[in-house]
RODO-2510 file (C-alpha; in nm, 4 decimals, decimal comma):
residues 421
     n   res          X          Y          Z
     1     m     7,5294     9,2000    11,1459
     2     l     7,5259     9,1289    10,7746
     3     s     7,8609     8,9514    10,8006
     4     n     7,7201     8,7247    11,0738
     5     v     7,4235     8,6349    10,8542
     6     i     7,6535     8,5594    10,5599
     7     s     7,8777     8,3440    10,7804
     8     a     7,5763     8,1527    10,9109
     9     v     7,4486     8,0931    10,5576
    10     c     7,7932     7,9740    10,4404
    11     l     7,8198     7,7384    10,7363
    12     s     7,4731     7,6021    10,6677
    13     l     7,5587     7,5450    10,3020
    14     w     7,8872     7,3747    10,3955
    15     v     7,7129     7,1415    10,6413
    16     s     7,4424     7,0630    10,3854
    17     s     7,7092     6,9912    10,1255
    18     c     7,8882     6,7517    10,3612
    19     v     7,5611     6,5699    10,4350
    20     v     7,4782     6,5420    10,0675
    21     n     7,8295     6,4250     9,9794
    22     s     7,8232     6,1679    10,2585
    23     a     7,4857     6,0412    10,1421
    24     e     7,6098     6,0270     9,7848
    25     d     7,9394     5,8535     9,8634
    26     p     7,9631     5,6983    10,2088
    27     y     8,2824     5,5209    10,0921
    28     m     8,4602     5,8544    10,0537
    29     t     8,3433     5,9626    10,3989
    30     r     8,4823     5,6406    10,5430
    31     a     8,8033     5,6746    10,3391
    32     l     8,8712     6,0222    10,4754
    33     k     8,8073     5,9018    10,8301
    34     l     9,0590     5,6188    10,7902
    35     m     9,3110     5,8609    10,6397
    36     s     9,2701     6,0844    10,9442
    37     e     9,3694     5,7903    11,1646
    38     t     9,6540     5,6337    10,9622
    39     p     9,9105     5,8256    10,7548
    40     l     9,8986     5,7770    10,3810
    41     i    10,2629     5,7018    10,2949
    42     d    10,3516     5,7300     9,9271
    43     g    10,6676     5,5573     9,8073
    44     h    10,7668     5,7782     9,5169
    45     n    10,7117     6,1385     9,4054
    46     d    10,9324     6,3246     9,1568
    47     l    10,8518     6,6825     9,2579
    48     p    11,2249     6,7465     9,3283
    49     w    11,3047     6,6571     8,9688
    50     q    11,0370     6,8970     8,8459
    51     l    11,1965     7,1679     9,0595
    52     r    11,5249     7,1046     8,8780
    53     k    11,3680     7,0854     8,5308
    54     q    11,1457     7,3887     8,5668
    55     f    11,3422     7,6119     8,8048
    56     n    11,6979     7,4692     8,8193
    57     n    11,6343     7,4078     9,1905
    58     e    11,5953     7,7833     9,2585
    59     l    11,3397     7,7204     9,5282
    60     n    11,3332     8,0884     9,6201
    61     k    11,1573     8,1540     9,2892
    62     v    10,8830     7,8995     9,3619
    63     d    10,5756     7,9105     9,5833
    64     l    10,4732     7,5529     9,6545
    65     h    10,1360     7,6774     9,7756
    66     t    10,0392     7,8055     9,4320
    67     l    10,2624     7,6100     9,1910
    68     n    10,0289     7,4768     8,9198
    69     s    10,2675     7,3232     8,6649
    70     t    10,3127     7,0010     8,8646
    71     h    10,1012     6,7151     8,9994
    72     t    10,2068     6,8203     9,3485
    73     n    10,1768     7,1350     9,5551
    74     i    10,0941     7,2005     9,9203
    75     k     9,7205     7,2461     9,8649
    76     k     9,7010     6,9237     9,6652
    77     i     9,8997     6,7457     9,9369
    78     k     9,6527     6,8639    10,2020
    79     d     9,3512     6,7709     9,9899
    80     g     9,5048     6,4304     9,9193
    81     r     9,5647     6,3686    10,2921
    82     l     9,9298     6,2826    10,2226
    83     g    10,0804     6,1847    10,5568
    84     a    10,4308     6,0958    10,4418
    85     q    10,6194     6,1091    10,1146
    86     f    10,9398     5,9534     9,9908
    87     w    11,0655     6,2349     9,7675
    88     s    11,2758     6,0996     9,4838
    89     a    11,6327     6,2239     9,4508
    90     y    11,6501     6,1279     9,0836
    91     v    11,8994     6,2232     8,8142
    92     p    11,8994     6,0741     8,4618
    93     c    12,1118     5,7825     8,3482
    94     e    12,2994     6,0246     8,1205
    95     t    12,4793     6,1502     8,4323
    96     q    12,6365     5,8095     8,4975
    97     y    13,0194     5,8253     8,4902
    98     k    12,9887     6,2068     8,4815
    99     d    12,8256     6,4222     8,7492
   100     a    12,5632     6,1872     8,8935
   101     v    12,6852     6,2199     9,2518
   102     r    12,6890     6,6024     9,2432
   103     q    12,3459     6,6237     9,0866
   104     t    12,2039     6,3707     9,3335
   105     l    12,3432     6,5685     9,6266
   106     e    12,1709     6,8758     9,4844
   107     q    11,8411     6,6851     9,4723
   108     i    11,8886     6,5776     9,8336
   109     d    11,9602     6,9413     9,9187
   110     v    11,6405     7,0657     9,7553
   111     v    11,4302     6,8288     9,9698
   112     h    11,5983     6,9624    10,2835
   113     r    11,5320     7,3186    10,1662
   114     m    11,1659     7,2390    10,0977
   115     c    11,1283     7,1335    10,4592
   116     q    11,3117     7,4441    10,5820
   117     k    11,1070     7,6820    10,3663
   118     y    10,7689     7,5296    10,4603
   119     p    10,8104     7,4145    10,8233
   120     n    10,4355     7,4283    10,8893
   121     d    10,3675     7,1821    10,6094
   122     f    10,6703     6,9502    10,5831
   123     m    10,8818     6,7758    10,8461
   124     f    11,2049     6,6100    10,7422
   125     a    11,1918     6,2440    10,8461
   126     t    11,4295     5,9489    10,8533
   127     s    11,2497     5,6907    11,0672
   128     s    10,9165     5,5265    11,1412
   129     d    10,8939     5,7311    11,4618
   130     d    10,9456     6,0526    11,2642
   131     i    10,6561     5,9627    11,0337
   132     n    10,4220     5,9059    11,3257
   133     n    10,5330     6,2279    11,4970
   134     a    10,4802     6,4334    11,1818
   135     f    10,1340     6,2850    11,1384
   136     k    10,0390     6,3885    11,4912
   137     m    10,1478     6,7435    11,4074
   138     n     9,9480     6,7443    11,0827
   139     k    10,2634     6,7777    10,8738
   140     t    10,3758     6,5682    10,5774
   141     a    10,6749     6,3591    10,6810
   142     s    10,9363     6,4073    10,4109
   143     l    11,1771     6,1213    10,3458
   144     i    11,4293     6,0769    10,0648
   145     g    11,4792     5,7872     9,8250
   146     v    11,7611     5,7906     9,5690
   147     e    11,6321     5,6536     9,2394
   148     g    11,9130     5,4731     9,0636
   149     g    12,2384     5,3054     9,1652
   150     h    12,4282     5,5230     8,9185
   151     s    12,3827     5,8024     9,1740
   152     i    12,6425     5,6512     9,4107
   153     d    12,9093     5,5997     9,1392
   154     s    12,9808     5,2443     9,2618
   155     s    13,1014     5,3732     9,5989
   156     l    13,0045     5,2347     9,9381
   157     g    13,1438     5,5526    10,0941
   158     t    12,9055     5,7606     9,8848
   159     l    12,6175     5,5306     9,9853
   160     r    12,6996     5,5861    10,3526
   161     t    12,7325     5,9609    10,3049
   162     m    12,3878     5,9767    10,1456
   163     y    12,2446     5,7745    10,4339
   164     h    12,3910     6,0291    10,6774
   165     l    12,2203     6,3026    10,4724
   166     g    11,8857     6,1329    10,5326
   167     v    11,8430     5,8972    10,2363
   168     r    11,6376     5,5962    10,3431
   169     y    11,6096     5,3940    10,0261
   170     l    11,8147     5,3320     9,7149
   171     t    11,6575     5,2015     9,3946
   172     l    11,9339     4,9706     9,2749
   173     t    11,9024     5,0802     8,9118
   174     h    11,7026     5,3207     8,7049
   175     s    11,6592     5,2378     8,3353
   176     c    12,0278     5,1648     8,2791
   177     n    12,2728     4,9036     8,3975
   178     t    12,5262     5,0068     8,6579
   179     p    12,8696     4,8440     8,6888
   180     w    12,7132     4,6065     8,9406
   181     a    12,3408     4,5581     8,8599
   182     d    12,1154     4,4944     8,5589
   183     n    11,8068     4,7067     8,4976
   184     w    11,4557     4,6014     8,3901
   185     l    11,5222     4,6714     8,0209
   186     v    11,7354     4,3564     8,0176
   187     d    11,4180     4,1532     8,0777
   188     s    11,2507     4,3309     7,7856
   189     g    11,5320     4,2180     7,5557
   190     s    11,6280     4,5722     7,4609
   191     e    11,9548     4,5697     7,6577
   192     p    12,2092     4,2916     7,7221
   193     s    12,2635     4,1477     8,0680
   194     e    12,5994     4,2404     8,2145
   195     h    12,5753     4,0799     8,5576
   196     n    12,2997     3,8166     8,5484
   197     g    12,1263     4,0323     8,8071
   198     l    12,3889     4,1489     9,0555
   199     s    12,7686     4,1379     9,0420
   200     p    12,9700     4,0424     9,3522
   201     f    12,9947     4,4146     9,4348
   202     g    12,6175     4,4459     9,3963
   203     k    12,5809     4,1779     9,6609
   204     q    12,8272     4,3644     9,8841
   205     l    12,6038     4,6689     9,8478
   206     v    12,2955     4,4760     9,9641
   207     v    12,4774     4,3661    10,2800
   208     e    12,5954     4,7198    10,3514
   209     m    12,2443     4,8603    10,3015
   210     n    12,1153     4,6104    10,5573
   211     r    12,3861     4,7229    10,7989
   212     l    12,2936     5,0890    10,7506
   213     g    11,9181     5,0365    10,7739
   214     m    11,8631     5,1672    10,4212
   215     l    11,5693     5,0121    10,2377
   216     i    11,6494     4,8214     9,9180
   217     d    11,4179     4,9304     9,6364
   218     l    11,3752     4,6778     9,3547
   219     a    11,1436     4,8866     9,1373
   220     h    11,3704     4,9018     8,8307
   221     v    11,5779     4,5828     8,8434
   222     t    11,5560     4,2532     8,6549
   223     v    11,3675     3,9550     8,7927
   224     a    11,7049     3,7845     8,8468
   225     g    11,8166     4,0821     9,0545
   226     m    11,4911     4,0798     9,2513
   227     n    11,5393     3,7151     9,3435
   228     q    11,9053     3,7562     9,4362
   229     v    11,8208     4,0384     9,6770
   230     l    11,5296     3,8422     9,8209
   231     d    11,7677     3,5506     9,8763
   232     m    12,0195     3,7471    10,0766
   233     s    11,8609     4,0548    10,2364
   234     k    11,8050     4,0298    10,6105
   235     a    11,5554     4,3162    10,5982
   236     p    11,2256     4,3464    10,4093
   237     v    11,2549     4,4956    10,0611
   238     i    11,0365     4,7480     9,8827
   239     f    10,9122     4,8187     9,5334
   240     s    10,8620     5,1928     9,5707
   241     h    10,6579     5,2401     9,2514
   242     s    10,5676     4,9176     9,0693
   243     s    10,2443     4,7355     8,9930
   244     a    10,1281     4,3777     8,9245
   245     y    10,2661     4,2043     8,6129
   246     t     9,9680     3,9700     8,5834
   247     i     9,7328     4,2681     8,5458
   248     c     9,9635     4,4596     8,3103
   249     p    10,2526     4,2525     8,1672
   250     h    10,5073     4,5334     8,1592
   251     k    10,8621     4,4440     8,2692
   252     r    10,8560     4,7270     8,5251
   253     n    10,5866     4,5383     8,7132
   254     v    10,6192     4,2550     8,9643
   255     p    10,5412     3,8924     8,8646
   256     d    10,3380     3,6676     9,0926
   257     d    10,6269     3,4437     9,1971
   258     v    10,8133     3,7523     9,3209
   259     l    10,4995     3,8806     9,4968
   260     r    10,4896     3,5562     9,6916
   261     r    10,8544     3,5980     9,7870
   262     v    10,7885     3,9571     9,8961
   263     k    10,5238     3,8158    10,1284
   264     e    10,7766     3,5720    10,2755
   265     k    11,0245     3,8575    10,3230
   266     r    10,7510     4,0796    10,4775
   267     g    10,8203     4,3490    10,2195
   268     i    10,5923     4,5823    10,0240
   269     v    10,4900     4,6605     9,6652
   270     m    10,3723     5,0203     9,6315
   271     v    10,1341     5,0510     9,3370
   272     n    10,2349     5,2846     9,0523
   273     f     9,9613     5,4968     8,8888
   274     y    10,1339     5,5440     8,5505
   275     n     9,8872     5,4370     8,2811
   276     d    10,1509     5,2365     8,0939
   277     y    10,2067     5,0213     8,4047
   278     v     9,8380     5,0114     8,5033
   279     t     9,6709     4,9041     8,1775
   280     c     9,9709     4,8729     7,9430
   281     s     9,8043     5,1447     7,7370
   282     k     9,7788     5,5214     7,7309
   283     i     9,4462     5,5391     7,9183
   284     a     9,3337     5,4062     8,2551
   285     k     9,0675     5,4546     8,5218
   286     i     9,0629     5,4462     8,9009
   287     s     8,9118     5,0979     8,8877
   288     d     9,2145     4,9792     8,6873
   289     v     9,4479     5,0979     8,9631
   290     a     9,2305     4,9209     9,2208
   291     d     9,2652     4,6007     9,0180
   292     h     9,6382     4,6027     9,0981
   293     f     9,5689     4,6476     9,4683
   294     d     9,3226     4,3589     9,4531
   295     h     9,5633     4,1310     9,2703
   296     i     9,8593     4,1991     9,4992
   297     k     9,6322     4,1398     9,7970
   298     k     9,5083     3,8139     9,6417
   299     v     9,8597     3,6812     9,5780
   300     g    10,0521     3,8148     9,8760
   301     g     9,7919     3,9454    10,1175
   302     a     9,6950     4,2966    10,2216
   303     d    10,0157     4,3198    10,4252
   304     i    10,2419     4,3652    10,1211
   305     v    10,0629     4,6415     9,9302
   306     g    10,1003     5,0191     9,9425
   307     f    10,0819     5,3423     9,7431
   308     g    10,3583     5,4533     9,5049
   309     g    10,1845     5,6937     9,2680
   310     d    10,4933     5,8201     9,0782
   311     y    10,3372     6,1671     9,0557
   312     d    10,5496     6,4268     8,8744
   313     g    10,7568     6,1467     8,7253
   314     v    10,5070     6,0289     8,4642
   315     t    10,3219     6,1826     8,1710
   316     r     9,9949     5,9867     8,1788
   317     l     9,7702     5,9253     8,4791
   318     p     9,4308     5,7569     8,5148
   319     e     9,1135     5,9583     8,4692
   320     g     9,0224     6,0873     8,8133
   321     l     9,3788     6,0592     8,9491
   322     e     9,5300     6,3607     8,7755
   323     d     9,7244     6,4859     9,0792
   324     v     9,8026     6,3969     9,4399
   325     s     9,4792     6,5516     9,5682
   326     k     9,2825     6,2663     9,4083
   327     v     9,4383     5,9731     9,5961
   328     p     9,1471     5,9392     9,8450
   329     k     8,9396     5,8192     9,5478
   330     v     9,1526     5,5033     9,5331
   331     v     9,0915     5,4450     9,9040
   332     a     8,7161     5,4846     9,8534
   333     e     8,7283     5,2398     9,5630
   334     l     8,9039     4,9779     9,7779
   335     l     8,6343     5,0173    10,0435
   336     r     8,3718     4,9818     9,7722
   337     r     8,5386     4,6493     9,6904
   338     n     8,4903     4,5298    10,0473
   339     w     8,8390     4,5909    10,1788
   340     t     8,8201     4,6014    10,5574
   341     d     8,9293     4,9009    10,7599
   342     t     9,2316     4,7033    10,8810
   343     e     9,3331     4,6127    10,5250
   344     v     9,2968     4,9728    10,4058
   345     k     9,5024     5,1039    10,6961
   346     a     9,7693     4,8470    10,6150
   347     a     9,7886     4,9691    10,2556
   348     l     9,7723     5,3368    10,3547
   349     g    10,0773     5,3309    10,5777
   350     n    10,0965     5,0560    10,8354
   351     n    10,2738     4,8212    10,5945
   352     l    10,5472     5,0705    10,5138
   353     l    10,5825     5,1637    10,8810
   354     r    10,6351     4,7969    10,9597
   355     v    10,8908     4,7521    10,6790
   356     l    11,0902     5,0583    10,7847
   357     s    11,0759     4,9562    11,1499
   358     e    11,2014     4,6057    11,0691
   359     a    11,4881     4,7481    10,8605
   360     e    11,5783     4,9632    11,1614
   361     k    11,5793     4,6521    11,3841
   362     v    11,8139     4,4744    11,1411
   363     r    12,0389     4,7829    11,1483
   364     d    12,0421     4,7791    11,5274
   365     s    12,1253     4,4069    11,5352
   366     l    12,4283     4,4775    11,3144
   367     k    12,5572     4,7788    11,5075
   368     n    12,8811     4,5995    11,5967
   369     t    12,9526     4,5103    11,2332
   370     e    13,2271     4,7164    11,0703
   371     p    13,1405     4,9155    10,7562
   372     d    13,2412     4,7412    10,4354
   373     d    13,5353     4,9378    10,2943
   374     v    13,6371     4,7017    10,0127
   375     p    13,5976     4,9032     9,6904
   376     i    13,4653     4,7785     9,3607
   377     p    13,7486     4,6375     9,1420
   378     y    13,8954     4,9175     8,9335
   379     d    13,8626     4,7238     8,6080
   380     e    13,4837     4,7190     8,6612
   381     v    13,4585     5,0986     8,6731
   382     k    13,7563     5,2133     8,4682
   383     n    13,6676     5,5012     8,2354
   384     t    13,8122     5,8281     8,1139
   385     c    13,6383     6,0292     8,3877
   386     r    13,7651     5,8160     8,6768
   387     t    14,1060     5,8230     8,8421
   388     s    14,2679     5,5233     9,0110
   389     y    14,4000     5,6839     9,3307
   390     g    14,4242     5,4249     9,6070
   391     y    14,4049     5,1235     9,3801
   392     q    14,7007     4,8925     9,3348
   393     i    14,6938     4,8730     8,9582
   394     p    14,7564     4,5210     8,8191
   395     e    15,0851     4,4746     8,6342
   396     s    14,9056     4,4735     8,2998
   397     g    14,8098     4,8333     8,3644
   398     a    15,1366     4,9459     8,5253
   399     i    15,4607     5,0777     8,3802
   400     r    15,6861     4,7764     8,3377
   401     p    16,0393     4,7968     8,4867
   402     l    16,3267     4,8467     8,2449
   403     s    16,5383     4,5439     8,1494
   404     s    16,8996     4,5440     8,2700
   405     v    17,0308     4,6171     7,9201
   406     a    16,7911     4,9062     7,8744
   407     l    16,8824     5,0358     8,2169
   408     v    17,2558     5,0362     8,1325
   409     l    17,1905     5,2139     7,8022
   410     t    16,9814     5,4747     7,9802
   411     l    17,2569     5,5406     8,2348
   412     v    17,5182     5,5696     7,9580
   413     l    17,3022     5,8199     7,7679
   414     q    17,2456     6,0236     8,0833
   415     a    17,6219     6,0302     8,1527
   416     a    17,6911     6,1425     7,7938
   417     v    17,4439     6,4277     7,8340
   418     v    17,6169     6,5392     8,1547
   419     l    17,9657     6,5304     7,9939
   420     t    17,8591     6,7341     7,6923
   421     a    17,6702     6,9887     7,8936
***
């Protein structure tokens, strides 16, 4: 009897709390309703990298329900109404020309194991249909994006293999040049340009990604690289975790002329929450993040904006957005700024669903196109850790044939050795 009374009191208090909260913040009530109808799809989360850094990917030693040393755990995901997440398979630039491919495969593996270990919470996903199906089952659709072209070691075969393992976007560079693409630091003046954007092989890669149906992520490339991809890609492009340059003039952000081109290409810019990209300073507020949403909407329309928080990949986050559970506050702030329900749903997930679906249509239209198997020129990737098997080495790098005189002398010496033996 006493337990029934206690339960009734608790229920009454909970209902009263909901009424009070709704009265206090009707925008949050509306935000949560919209998030129950449309999946929040976030473009970039570095939890897999934290699992490597903190636990060396020993997932058996981790409980993602109670993990409290990261921005992300299962409770925070549920509280944040996260419908789908592109988990980042990231490894540092220091692995380039060394073990980048192995380490990236291990990051892909840890995402698969997350989904296997927590099947009631995560569903591995590779398509727009998968995202919608996971949302209906109240699971977080788990997709993979590889962050940095160094992870494929300049190999189209490796790119294809990662696609078959479930990777659905590749960020063309991280914060280092690859043998075929320049990174954003070139625009800051701190690194020299090596390719004026993309090399011929970089352009080959774009075509092959279109054929596969893999999204092209421009979050870390130069403006020249952005424009070259926008010129040639048949599919919409993404910026998985970048913000608006006009609001915060950091070279990792997207300038207005590129925003307009993203609109023409029907792509998406997924707003990064890192303070340094939000306010160009060490502190920021929720309203500062909303300013980026507003600006991207103003320049390119509500159809090109999305969420790309960069949780667990950054060290400073806005006050009130300390972990993934807080994301509904951004949605409420957009509603407070008179965003319509349709515009909010577009930003939440409908834009990314459209982009992924259109990339899949481009893939299907190219199904009769043969895979590109022309490798990058060996001279562009030659280093002490790379062999040349399969390449026809140019004469300058080959052993030159002996002259006729040298050949005769060699034969004479060999004969002399035989006679004296």
